ZALUM-488289 format. One line per 3 residues: number of its first residue (from 1); their letters; for each residue z, x, y of N, C-alpha, C, CB. Coordinates in steps of 0.2 Angstrom, whole numbers, padded with zeros to 4 digits. Atoms other than C-alpha are relative to their C-alpha. Glycine has a CB too. Example, Ala and Ser with C-alpha at 12.3 -4.5 7.8 and 13.67 -1.06 7.14 Angstrom:
// residues 2
1) AS) 0000:0004:-0006:0039:0062:-0022:0000:0004:0006:0006:-0005:0000; -0001:-0004:-0006:0036:0068:-0005:0003:-0004:0005:-0007:0002:0002
***
This chain:
// residues 172
1) MNS) 0000:0004:-0006:0000:0000:0000:0000:0004:0006:0006:-0005:0000; 0001:-0004:-0006:-0004:0006:0017:0003:-0004:0006:-0007:0002:0001; -0003:0004:-0005:0008:0000:0031:-0003:0004:0007:0007:0000:0000
4) KKK) 0002:-0004:-0006:0000:0013:0043:-0007:-0003:0003:-0002:0008:-0002; 0006:0003:-0003:-0016:0003:0045:0001:-0005:0006:-0004:-0004:-0005; -0001:0004:-0005:-0018:-0006:0061:-0001:-0007:-0002:-0005:0001:0006
7) IPP) 0000:0007:0002:-0015:-0025:0058:-0005:-0004:0005:0007:-0003:-0001; 0004:0004:-0004:-0030:-0035:0065:0003:-0007:0001:-0007:-0001:-0002; -0003:0007:-0001:-0025:-0052:0073:-0003:-0004:-0005:-0002:-0002:0007
10) FPE) 0002:0004:0005:-0027:-0066:0061:-0007:-0003:0001:0005:-0006:-0001; 0007:0003:-0001:-0043:-0074:0069:-0005:0006:-0002:-0001:-0002:0007; 0005:-0005:0002:-0051:-0057:0066:-0001:0001:-0007:0002:0007:0004
13) LIA) 0000:0000:0007:-0046:-0056:0048:-0004:-0006:-0003:0007:0000:-0003; 0004:0006:0002:-0053:-0074:0046:-0007:0001:0001:0003:-0006:0003; 0007:-0001:-0002:-0069:-0069:0055:-0004:0004:-0005:-0001:0003:0007
16) GTS) 0003:-0005:0005:-0072:-0055:0042:0000:-0003:-0007:0004:0006:0000; 0000:0003:0006:-0069:-0067:0028:-0006:-0004:-0002:0007:-0004:-0001; 0006:0004:0001:-0084:-0075:0019:0001:-0005:-0006:-0006:0005:-0002
19) RSA) 0000:0005:0006:-0078:-0084:0003:0007:-0003:0000:-0001:0004:-0006; -0007:0003:0001:-0059:-0087:0002:0005:0003:0003:0001:0000:-0008; -0007:-0002:-0002:-0042:-0086:0009:0005:-0004:-0003:0000:0000:0008
22) IHL) -0005:0003:0004:-0027:-0089:-0001:0007:0002:0003:0000:0001:-0007; -0007:-0002:-0003:-0009:-0090:0006:0005:-0003:-0004:0000:-0003:0007; -0006:0002:0004:0007:-0090:-0004:0006:0000:0005:0001:0004:-0006
25) EMR) -0006:0000:-0004:0023:-0095:0005:0006:-0001:-0005:0000:-0006:0006; -0005:0001:0005:0039:-0093:-0004:0007:0000:0003:0000:0006:-0005; -0006:0000:-0003:0053:-0094:0009:0002:-0008:0002:0000:0004:0007
28) DAY) -0002:0007:-0002:0063:-0110:0014:0001:0000:0007:0007:-0001:-0004; 0000:0000:-0007:0064:-0105:0032:-0003:0005:0003:0008:0000:0002; 0004:-0005:-0004:0054:-0096:0045:0001:-0001:0007:-0008:-0001:-0002
31) LPD) 0000:0000:-0008:0055:-0092:0063:0005:-0004:0003:-0007:-0001:0003; -0005:0004:-0002:0072:-0099:0067:0000:-0002:0008:0007:0003:-0001; 0000:0001:-0007:0069:-0098:0086:-0007:-0003:0002:0001:0006:0004
34) NPN) 0007:0003:-0002:0051:-0107:0085:0001:-0006:0004:-0003:-0002:-0007; -0001:0005:-0005:0051:-0118:0100:-0003:-0007:-0003:-0003:0001:0006; 0003:0006:0003:0040:-0131:0091:0004:-0003:-0005:-0007:0002:-0003
37) FLK) -0005:0002:0005:0052:-0132:0076:0006:-0003:0004:0002:0006:-0004; -0006:0003:-0003:0067:-0134:0088:-0001:-0006:0004:0002:0006:0005; 0002:0006:-0003:0058:-0147:0098:0000:-0006:-0005:-0006:0000:0004
40) WLE) 0001:0005:0005:0054:-0156:0082:0007:-0002:-0003:-0004:0002:-0006; -0007:0001:0002:0072:-0155:0076:0004:-0005:0005:0005:0006:0000; -0003:0004:-0006:0077:-0163:0093:-0003:-0007:0000:0000:0004:0006
43) TGS) 0004:0007:-0002:0064:-0177:0094:-0003:-0003:-0007:-0005:0002:0005; 0003:0003:0006:0057:-0179:0076:-0008:-0001:0002:0003:-0006:-0002; 0007:0001:-0002:0040:-0179:0085:-0004:0007:0000:-0001:-0003:0007
46) LDH) 0004:-0005:0000:0025:-0167:0083:-0005:0000:0006:-0004:0001:-0006; 0005:0001:-0005:0016:-0173:0099:0000:0006:0005:0002:-0006:0004; 0000:-0005:-0005:0021:-0157:0109:-0004:0006:-0003:0007:0002:0001
49) IDF) 0004:-0006:0003:0011:-0145:0097:-0007:-0001:0001:0002:0000:-0007; 0007:0000:-0001:-0006:-0140:0102:-0003:0004:-0006:-0002:0004:0006; 0003:-0003:0007:-0016:-0137:0085:-0007:0002:0001:0000:-0006:-0005
52) TAW) 0007:-0002:-0001:-0033:-0133:0094:-0002:0007:-0003:-0001:-0001:0007; 0003:-0007:0002:-0034:-0114:0091:0000:0000:-0008:0005:0005:0003; -0001:-0001:0007:-0028:-0115:0073:-0006:-0004:-0003:0006:-0003:-0003
55) RRT) 0005:0005:0003:-0040:-0130:0069:-0007:0004:0001:0000:-0007:0003; 0007:-0003:-0001:-0055:-0121:0077:-0001:0006:-0004:0000:0002:0008; 0000:-0006:0004:-0051:-0104:0068:-0002:-0002:-0007:0006:0004:0000
58) ISD) 0001:0001:0007:-0050:-0112:0051:-0006:-0005:-0001:0006:-0004:-0002; 0006:0005:0001:-0063:-0126:0053:-0007:0004:0001:0000:-0006:0005; 0006:-0004:-0001:-0076:-0113:0060:-0001:0004:-0007:0001:0005:0006
61) AVA) 0001:-0004:0006:-0073:-0102:0044:-0002:-0005:-0006:0007:0003:-0002; 0002:0005:0005:-0074:-0118:0033:-0007:-0002:0000:0005:-0006:0000; 0007:0002:-0001:-0091:-0122:0041:-0004:0006:-0003:-0001:-0001:0007
64) RGV) 0003:-0006:0003:-0096:-0104:0035:0000:0000:-0007:0002:0006:0004; -0001:0000:0007:-0091:-0108:0018:0006:0003:-0003:-0006:0003:-0003; -0006:-0003:0002:-0074:-0100:0017:0005:-0006:-0003:0004:0004:0006
67) VFR) -0004:0005:0003:-0062:-0110:0006:0007:0002:0001:-0001:-0001:-0008; -0007:-0002:-0002:-0043:-0110:0012:0004:-0004:-0005:0001:-0002:0007; -0005:0004:0004:-0029:-0114:-0001:0006:0003:0002:-0002:0001:-0007
70) RAR) -0007:-0002:-0002:-0011:-0113:0004:0005:-0003:-0005:0002:-0002:0007; -0005:0003:0005:0003:-0115:-0009:0007:0002:0003:-0001:0003:-0007; -0006:-0001:-0003:0021:-0117:-0004:0005:-0001:-0006:0002:-0004:0006
73) IVS) -0006:0001:0004:0036:-0114:-0016:0006:-0001:0004:0001:0007:-0005; -0006:0003:-0004:0051:-0124:-0010:0006:-0001:-0005:-0002:-0006:0004; -0006:0002:0003:0069:-0126:-0015:0001:-0008:0001:0006:0004:0002
76) EPI) -0002:0007:0000:0074:-0144:-0018:0007:-0001:-0001:-0005:-0005:-0004; 0003:0004:-0005:0082:-0153:-0010:-0002:0005:0006:0005:-0005:0003; 0003:-0004:-0005:0072:-0146:0005:0005:0000:0006:-0007:-0002:0002
79) GDY) -0004:0000:-0006:0080:-0140:0021:-0005:-0002:0006:0002:0007:0001; 0003:0003:-0006:0075:-0144:0039:-0007:0004:0001:0004:0002:0006; 0007:-0004:-0002:0061:-0130:0041:-0005:-0003:-0005:0001:0007:-0001
82) IRY) 0005:0002:0005:0052:-0136:0025:-0002:-0008:0002:0002:0000:-0007; 0001:0006:-0002:0054:-0154:0031:-0005:0000:0006:0006:-0004:0002; 0004:-0001:-0006:0046:-0148:0047:-0007:0002:-0002:0002:0005:0005
85) EHA) 0006:-0003:0002:0032:-0139:0038:-0004:-0006:-0004:0000:0005:-0005; 0003:0006:0004:0029:-0155:0027:-0003:-0005:0005:0005:-0003:-0005; 0002:0005:-0006:0028:-0166:0043:-0007:0002:0003:0005:-0001:0005
88) LTE) 0006:-0002:-0004:0015:-0155:0051:-0006:0002:-0004:0002:0006:0005; 0006:-0002:0004:0004:-0151:0036:-0006:-0004:0001:0002:0000:-0007; 0006:0004:-0001:-0008:-0165:0038:-0003:0001:0006:0002:-0008:0000
91) LYN) 0003:-0001:-0007:-0011:-0162:0057:-0002:0007:0001:0005:-0002:0005; 0002:-0007:-0001:-0011:-0143:0056:-0004:0003:-0005:0007:0004:0000; 0004:-0004:0006:-0017:-0137:0039:-0006:-0004:-0003:0005:0002:-0005
94) IAA) 0005:0005:0003:-0026:-0152:0031:-0006:-0001:0005:0003:-0006:-0003; 0005:0002:-0005:-0035:-0157:0047:-0005:0006:0002:0003:-0002:0007; 0004:-0006:-0002:-0041:-0139:0050:-0005:0002:-0006:0004:0006:0001
97) GEQ) 0005:-0001:0006:-0049:-0139:0032:0003:0004:-0006:-0006:0004:0002; -0003:-0003:0006:-0036:-0131:0021:0002:-0005:-0005:0007:0004:0003; -0003:0004:0006:-0030:-0137:0004:0007:0003:0000:-0005:0001:-0007
100) VRW) -0007:-0002:0001:-0011:-0137:0002:0003:-0003:-0006:0003:-0002:0007; -0004:0002:0006:0000:-0138:-0013:0007:0002:0001:-0003:0002:-0007; -0008:-0002:0000:0019:-0138:-0015:0002:0001:-0008:0003:-0006:0003
103) LPR) -0003:-0001:0006:0028:-0131:-0030:0008:0000:0001:-0003:0006:-0003; -0008:-0001:0000:0047:-0135:-0032:0002:0007:-0004:0003:-0006:-0004; -0002:-0007:0002:0055:-0118:-0035:0002:0000:-0007:0006:0003:0004
106) RQA) -0002:0000:0007:0063:-0124:-0052:-0006:0000:-0005:0004:-0006:-0001; 0006:0000:0005:0045:-0125:-0059:-0003:0007:0001:-0004:-0005:0002; 0003:-0007:-0001:0042:-0107:-0054:0004:0006:-0003:-0001:0002:0007
109) SDL) -0005:-0005:0003:0056:-0098:-0064:-0003:0004:-0005:0005:-0004:-0003; 0003:-0005:0005:0044:-0091:-0077:-0006:0003:0003:-0001:-0004:-0006; 0006:-0003:-0003:0031:-0085:-0065:0002:0007:0003:-0003:-0005:0005
112) ALP) -0001:-0006:-0003:0029:-0067:-0060:-0003:0000:0007:-0003:0006:-0004; 0002:0001:-0007:0028:-0067:-0041:0002:0006:0004:0004:-0006:0003; -0001:-0005:-0004:0026:-0054:-0028:0007:-0001:0004:-0006:0002:0005
115) GND) -0007:0000:-0004:0042:-0050:-0017:-0001:-0003:0007:0003:0006:0001; 0001:0002:-0007:0034:-0056:-0001:-0006:-0005:0001:-0002:0006:0005; 0005:0004:-0001:0023:-0070:0006:-0006:0004:0002:0002:-0005:0007
118) FWV) 0006:-0004:-0001:0005:-0065:0008:-0006:-0005:0001:-0002:0004:-0006; 0007:0003:0000:-0013:-0070:0012:-0004:0005:-0004:-0003:0000:0008; 0006:-0004:0003:-0028:-0063:0002:-0006:-0003:0002:0001:0000:-0008
121) FDD) 0007:0002:-0003:-0045:-0063:0010:-0005:0003:-0005:-0001:0003:0007; 0005:-0001:0005:-0060:-0063:-0002:0002:0005:-0006:-0005:0004:0004; -0002:-0003:0006:-0050:-0056:-0016:-0001:0008:0001:-0004:-0002:-0006
124) RLI) 0001:-0007:-0001:-0051:-0039:-0008:0006:0003:0005:-0006:0002:0003; -0004:-0002:-0005:-0038:-0038:0006:0006:-0004:0000:-0003:0001:0007; -0007:0004:-0001:-0019:-0043:0007:0003:0001:0006:0005:0002:-0006
127) RFH) -0005:-0001:-0006:-0009:-0046:0022:0007:-0003:-0002:-0003:-0004:0007; -0007:0002:0002:0009:-0046:0017:0004:-0001:0006:0004:0006:-0004; -0004:0002:-0005:0022:-0054:0028:0007:0002:-0002:0000:-0007:0002
130) HFA) -0007:-0003:0001:0039:-0045:0029:0005:-0004:0005:0001:0007:0001; -0004:0004:-0004:0053:-0056:0036:0007:0002:-0001:0000:-0008:-0002; -0007:-0002:0000:0071:-0053:0040:0004:-0006:-0004:0003:0000:0007
133) GDG) -0004:0005:0004:0085:-0063:0031:0000:-0007:0003:0006:0002:-0001; -0001:0007:-0004:0085:-0077:0045:-0007:-0003:0001:0003:0001:0007; 0006:0002:0000:0066:-0079:0043:-0004:0002:0006:0000:-0008:0001
136) SIV) 0003:-0002:-0006:0061:-0070:0059:-0005:0006:-0003:0004:0003:0005; 0005:-0004:0002:0045:-0059:0057:0003:0008:0001:-0007:-0001:0003; -0002:-0007:-0001:0049:-0040:0054:-0007:0004:0002:0003:0003:-0006
139) EDE) 0006:-0003:-0001:0031:-0034:0052:-0005:-0003:-0006:0000:0008:-0001; 0005:0001:0005:0015:-0037:0043:-0003:0007:-0003:-0006:-0004:0003; 0003:-0006:0003:0006:-0025:0031:-0006:-0002:-0004:0006:0003:-0005
142) LCD) 0006:0001:0004:-0011:-0023:0024:0000:0004:-0006:-0006:0002:0005; 0000:-0004:0006:-0015:-0018:0007:-0007:-0002:-0003:0005:-0002:-0005; 0006:0001:0003:-0032:-0016:-0002:0000:0003:-0007:-0006:0003:0004
145) DPA) 0000:-0003:0006:-0026:-0008:-0018:-0002:-0006:-0005:0007:0002:-0002; 0003:0005:0005:-0036:-0017:-0032:0005:-0003:-0005:-0006:0002:-0004; -0005:0002:0005:-0021:-0018:-0044:0005:-0005:0004:0004:0005:-0003
148) VVQ) -0004:0004:-0004:-0010:-0026:-0030:-0003:-0007:0002:0003:0003:0006; 0004:0006:-0002:-0024:-0038:-0025:0000:-0005:-0006:-0007:0002:0002; 0001:0004:0006:-0026:-0044:-0043:0007:-0003:-0002:-0002:0005:-0006
151) LCV) -0006:0003:0001:-0007:-0046:-0045:0001:-0006:0005:0006:0005:0002; -0001:0005:-0005:-0006:-0057:-0029:-0005:-0006:-0002:-0002:0002:0007; 0005:0005:0001:-0022:-0067:-0034:0003:-0004:-0007:-0007:0003:-0001
154) SAF) -0002:0003:0006:-0015:-0070:-0052:0006:-0004:0002:0002:0005:-0005; -0006:0003:-0001:0002:-0075:-0045:-0002:-0007:0004:0005:0004:0005; 0002:0006:-0003:-0006:-0087:-0033:-0003:-0005:-0004:-0005:0002:0006
157) EAV) 0003:0005:0005:-0017:-0095:-0046:0005:-0003:-0005:-0006:0004:-0004; -0005:0003:0004:-0002:-0098:-0057:0004:-0005:0003:0005:0006:-0003; -0004:0005:-0004:0007:-0107:-0043:-0005:-0006:0001:0002:0004:0007
160) WER) 0005:0006:-0002:-0009:-0117:-0038:-0001:-0004:-0006:-0006:0004:0002; 0001:0004:0006:-0011:-0123:-0056:0006:-0005:-0001:-0001:0005:-0006; -0006:0004:0001:0007:-0130:-0057:0001:-0005:0006:0005:0004:-0001
163) AID) -0002:0004:-0006:0008:-0136:-0039:-0003:-0007:0001:-0002:0005:0006; 0002:0007:-0001:0007:-0153:-0032:-0004:-0001:0006:0006:-0005:0000; 0004:0001:-0006:-0007:-0158:-0020:0005:-0003:0006:-0006:-0005:-0001
166) HSE) -0004:0003:-0006:0000:-0162:-0002:0000:-0007:0000:-0003:0003:0006; 0001:0007:-0001:-0006:-0180:-0003:0005:-0003:-0005:-0007:-0002:-0001; -0004:0003:0006:0005:-0183:-0019:0008:0003:0001:-0003:0002:-0006
169) YKP) -0006:-0003:0000:0020:-0172:-0015:0005:-0004:0005:0000:0008:0002; -0006:0004:-0004:0036:-0182:-0009:0006:0005:0000:0001:-0007:-0003; -0005:-0004:0000:0049:-0170:-0004:0007:-0003:-0001:0001:0003:0007
172) V) -0006:0003:0002:0066:-0172:-0011:0006:0003:0005:0002:0002:-0007
***
């Protein structure tokens, strides 16, 4: 793995993607100071969030033929942050063109999973996300080692196979 590589902005990574982008999320909380999350906690509304940039980035790539799949492994009963993610998935992820599935953590006990959340672009490049214990971002890391790419792709596919489509997942 090479943490010395400059990490391009996410839209640049997507612009260089031609076939697929997969994303595995395994934490129960992210970004504790996220103003959108805090406002949602306060109001229960998502009206304050501007989804335009994300939708444009993803939908432009989908129009070029890129398939986006996101899988989330979650503990149940879910906490506030996962309730927030579930609430915004339809407007944020699905509306942009992503496919999203959810896997209750108890159904992942026998799966070999990498230690960090990640994106894999075109089965060739990984962007690992490193978080602090409270869910704040520490750093991202790029990796193009074929063995690590294969590990992440295999882990994602195992999760995807078991996971429940967003339209059918009812959080506990």
